[in-house]
Each structure stands twice: as structure tokens, then as C-alpha cells.
N, C-alpha and C positions, 0 to 999 in steps of 0.2 A: 651550459658548458662553460668551463673556466677559460680565462684569456689564454692560458698555456695550451689548453685543448684546441682553441681556434688557431693558435700559432702552429701547432703540430699538423693540423689539417692543411694550412697554407703551405708549410714546408713540403709536405708530401705531394701536394698538387703541383706546386711550382717545380720541384725537383723532378717529378715524373714527366712534366712537360719538357723540361730541359733535356733529360736523358733521351726522350723520344725524338725530339727535334734534332738533337746533335747526332744521334745514330742515323736518322733518315738523311740528314745533310752529309754525313760521312759517305753514304752510298751514292747519293745524288751527285756529290762533288768529287767522286772517285778518289776517296781516301783522305779528304781534307775535313777537319773539324770546323764547325761553325761556332762552338762555344769553348772547347778545350784547347786554348791557344798554347798550353804547355806542350801538347802533342805536336801541334803544327811547328812550334819553335824547334823542338827536337828534330823533326824531320827536315827543317831548313838547314840545321847544323850538319846533319848527315849529308844532305844534298850538296852543301858547300864543300864538304870534304871529298865528295865523289865527283865534283865538277858538273853536277846535273843542273844545268841552267834552267831547263824547263820547269823542274820541280821547284827550284828556288823562286822563279817568277810567279808560279801559281800559288804556292803557299805564302810567299811574301805578300801577294795581293790580298789573300784572305786575312792575314794578320793586320795589314794596313786598314782594310775595310772594317774589321772589327774595332780597331782603335778609333777610327773616324766615326764609326757608328756609336761607340761609347761616348764620344764628345757630343755628338748630336743628340743621343739619348739623354745625356745629362741635362742639356738645355731643354729638351722636350719635356723631361720629367718635371723640371722646375716650373715650366709653363702650365703643365696639367694640374699641378697641385697634389691632390690625393693620389696615393699609389694605385687605387682601384681603377682610376682612369687610364693609367699607363697599361695595366693588365688588359683592359678592354681594347686598347689600341694594338697591343701585341696580338690579340685574337683577330683583329682586322687585318694585320699584316699576314698572318697565316692564311686567312681567307683569300687575300690577294695572290699569295704564292700558289695556292690551290687553283685559283682561276687561271694563272699563267700556265699551270700544268695542263688543265683541261683544254684551254684554247690554244695551246702550243705556242705561246708567246716566248720567243727565244728557243732554247732547247735544254735538254737535261745537262746540268752543270754549267749553265750559262752565267754570264756576269750578273744579269738581273737577279737570278735566283741566289747567287752568292751574296750580293749586296743585301737583299731583303732578309735572308736567313741570318747573316751576320748582325745586321741592325736589330733584328728581332731578339736575338740572344743578348746583345749588348743592352737593349732596353730593359729586359728582365733583370739583368745583373745590376743595372743602375737604379732600378725602381725601389727595391726594398731589400735590405740586407741585415735587418735587425729584428729578431723575433723574440718577444717577451724578454728583452734584455740580452739575448744571445746574438752576438755578431757572427754571421755566416752567409756564405753565398749559396745560391740554389742552382747555379749552372756549372759548378765544378765540384769535385768530390774529394780531392786529395787532402785539403785542409780540414774538411769535415770529418774524414776518417781519423786524422790526428787529434782533433778536438774531442771526438767521441772516445778515442782511446785514452786521452788524458783524463776525461771525466770518469771513466771506469777505473783508471789507476788511482785517481783521487778517492773514489768511493772505497776501493779495496784497502787503501792506506788508512782511511779513517775508521774502517771496521775494526781495526786493532783495539780501538777504545770503546767499541760497542755502541757508538752513537752515530753511525753513518746513515744517511738517507740518499736516495737516488731520485731526485725530482724529474718530472717530465721534461723540464727545460734542459737537463743534462743529456737527455736522449735525442734532442732536436738535431744535432749534427749527424747522428746515426740514421735518423729518419730521412735526412737529406740524401745520404748515400743510398739508402734503400729505395727511395723514390726514384732517384736517377737510374739505378740498376733496373728497376721494374720497367721504367719508360723505355730504356734501351732494349730490354727483352721483348717488349710489345711491338716495337717499331717494325721489325721485318715481317711478322705475321700480318700486321695491319697493312703494310705496303703490298703484300702478295694478295690480300683478301679484297681490297677495294682501291679504286682510283682516287678516292677522296681521303687519302691518308693524312694529308696536312690539316684536315678539318677536325680530326678526332680529338686533339688536345683542347679545342676551343671551349667545350663545356667545362673543363677543369678551370680554365682561366676566368670564365664567367662566374663560376661558383666561388672562386677565391676572391673575386672582386666584390662579391655580394655579402660574404659572411663577416660578421664581427667588425663592422666599420668603426665602432667606438674603440675597439682594441687597436685598430690601425692608427686612429687619431692619437690615442694615448701613447703609442710608441714613437 
């Protein structure tokens, strides 16, 4: 498989994990996102306008925890070295969160769960955001949609000269959106089907940590 093919698999796996975890977190934390801070920020603005102090405090805490988690994840990522190590740590975090669920440490929507979910998503965001030369995030989709749209627009524009190509790298942002969407769609059936729902993305993280390490080092 080509390096671009490995990048496509990584983007799909990581985006699916992010969509899954963010959707699960949205339910577990009663309407707060663990990855999509744009949504949380919008909700805080609305809450300020409505004078809803409880929502301001709750969402403000999540945004702050995500930011602090991003700082810690940045330091942690540098200490780990290879991105694959950080993805394995992310898998461990999900296992810890699952353990908290099983042994009822805290409660649904607790501060512990909020902290770990926010740090987990921040760690993924900080770990690797460049795939075969394409700069993109795997925990948010708005910018990926715009990049994919721009790539399609560029392809259609160049077709006027009859020399246009659409490489796999141009589709990576679209694959990021698609993976995120699939993960979000799978989250609720998984949550209803098993109590081990936080463990389900772990095989994806292990797989993405193992494939094409030379390609990771090259990037």
C-alpha cells in the first residue's frame, strides 16, 4: 500500500474514534462536547445572553479542561516521541474511563469523566495533524469540509484544461468528515448494546499505532 493509502486509513480510524467518543461524551455529559469546542463556545455565548449561570459554569469548565488538557497533551506528546505511543496512551485513557463506568467511580457526567474525555480528545488533536503533506485535524470536521470542498472546486476548475487529477490526498479531508460521521452514528447503537462502549474504539487506535510506522517517521 502507498503512503497515501496508509494516511487514508489513519485518517478514517482516528476520525471515527473522535466522532464516536465525542458523541458518547455529548450524551454522558448531558449536551456538552468533549472535542467540538466550537459547539461548546456557541452554547456558552447563548447561555451568557440568557443569564444561564449553571450552563456557563458547566460548559466553561469543559472548555477550560480541554485547553489545559491540550497543554498537558502537548508536553506529553513531546515526551513520548513517536505519535504511535500517544495513540496507545489514548487507548489506555479510554480503558480507564470504561473502568470508572463499570466500577461506578464518580457518576455519569462527573468531573473525572469530563477531565479524562477532554484530555483524551486533546491528546489525539495534539498528536498528529499532518497526513501525507495534508494539514488537518481528526477531532473536528468544519475545516475538513471546507478543505474537501476547496479540493473539489480546484479539480473542477482545472478540468477546463483537460489536465485535472484528483489524488487520494485531496480526498483526505473528506475521509476525515466521513469517519467522524460514521463514528457518531455508531455511538448510540453501541452504547445501547453493551456496557463496554468506551472500549470499542481501542482496536482502531491500536491498529493506527501499528500501521506504516515508516510513513509516520517520514511525515
